[in-house]
N, C-alpha and C positions, 0 to 999 in steps of 0.2 A: 582507487581508494576503496578499502574494505572497511567494515565497521571497526576491525580491530586496529586500523590506522587512525586513531583519534588525533587530530591534528593538535599540536602542542600549544597553539594559541586559542583553542576552542574552550568555551565557557558556556555553561547552561544560561538561558535566557533568565533575566532579572525578574520574570513573572513567577518563576518557580519558588516554591517554598525553600528557605535556606538550607534545610536538611535533605532535599531531594538528590543533590549532587553526590551524596554518600552511598547512594544505592546504585546498581548496575543498570537496571532496566531503562530508567528515564533517558540516561545518556546513550545508551545501546539504541534504543528507538529513535531518538533525535538525530543522531549521527548517521544511522541507516536511512531515515527518511531524507534527510539532507542529501545523502548520496544518490537516492533515486531521483530527486529533482535536479540535482546537478547532471545525472546521466541524460535526462530528457533534455536539459538545456544545453550541454555541451557535446553530446554523442549522437544526438539525433537532431532533425530539423522540425520536429513534432511541438507544436506549442502546448503548453500546459495552461490549465486555468489559473487564474490569479489567486483563488481562494486554495490555500494550502496550509494543512494542519494535522496533528496527531490527537487521538482521543481514545476512549474505551468504548466498547459495544457498537451499537448501530448509529448510523449518521442519517439526517435528513437529506433528502435529495431535492433541494429547493434552489440550486444554482450549479453553475459549472465548478467542479473541484476535485482535488486530489486529496484523499484522506487516507492515513494509516489509522487503523483501529485494533487496539490490543483485544484480544478475545479470551486467552486462557493462558495461564502457566502451570506448569506441572513439573514433578520430579521425574525424571527419565531423559530418554534422548528422542529426537525427532523420529528415529526409525522404529523405536519400540515404545511408543507412548503408554501402552497399557502394562508394561513389564514391571515387575517389582523392583523398587530402586530404594537403597539406603537414604535416611533422611540428608545425609551429607552428600549424596550423588549428585549427578548433572542435573541440570534444570533446563527446562525448554519452555518455549513461548509459541502460542499460535496467535497470529495477527492477520488482518486482511489490508489490502491497499485497494482502494476504489478510485477510479477515474470516472467522473460524471460529466457527460457532455450534453449539449443541446440536441434535440432530435425534432425534425418537422413535425407539424401537428396540422389538424384541421384549420382551415383558414376561417375568416369571419362569416363566410357563407356556408360552413358546413362542409367544404370540399376536401378530399383526402389531399395529401401531398402527392406531387408527381414521383413515381418510382425512381427516377434518376436522383432525386433529392434524398430519398430514404436511403438509397444505396450510398450516396456519397457520406452521409452522417455514419452508416455502418463501417465505412473504410476507418474512420478514425477509432472506432471500437475495437476493430480487429488488429490495427497496429498498436493500439495500446495493450491488448492481450500479448503480442509478441515482445514488447518492450517489458512487460511485467514479468514475463518469463525470464528475459535477459537479466533483470536487475536482482534475481534471487541469490546470485554470488554476493551481493553485499551483505547478505545475512548468514553466510555459511562461514564464519570465521575460523572455524577449525578444520575446514574442507572435509567434514564428516557427512555431508550430504543435507539435504533440506527438502522437505515434501512441499510441493506447489501444485495447486488446482486453480484454474481460472475459469469462471464463469461469466455469464451476461447479467446484467440488471436490466429487466425488460423496461421498455418505455412506459413512462407515467408522468403527467404533468409537463410535458415538454422536455423531459430529460431521459436519458439512458446511459448505460456505461458498462463497465467490466469490473469485476471483483477478483482479485487474485487472494488466495489464502494459502498462507505460508506456515509451516511449522518448523522452527530452527532450534538447534540446541545452544544454549548461552554459554 
């Protein structure tokens, strides 16, 4: 399933304002994000955190979660974001997907976790990186290409993760 293949029985959540379904971006984001979650659940054996949502801007890293966050929308294409474009030209969006997972921390006596425990937690993040690269296809509805970078979110407060930044033409 790609984001261009919106299921005929799909409807926006009732929590949306009534006018939201008239716009392209909310549906595009929702169906794309559902495709990513579905990819994890049906095409891999990698468990996803139960907290799953999309939003705008930055997110709190206070629990395990997967979040799509819209960062920017602009006139132009993903491959030429700074090029001059007519007002009725193509639109693109930059968004992130973060997968936040638990990471071992100091124990109650201030002892560092074992290296094997740290490595085990790192495996999840590296696997998430690979999956987030694979799911870019769900956001390239015109097969025109998509810009993707994936970085780590350093450990803090018992959580770490990865953040994939995508720029796609709508």
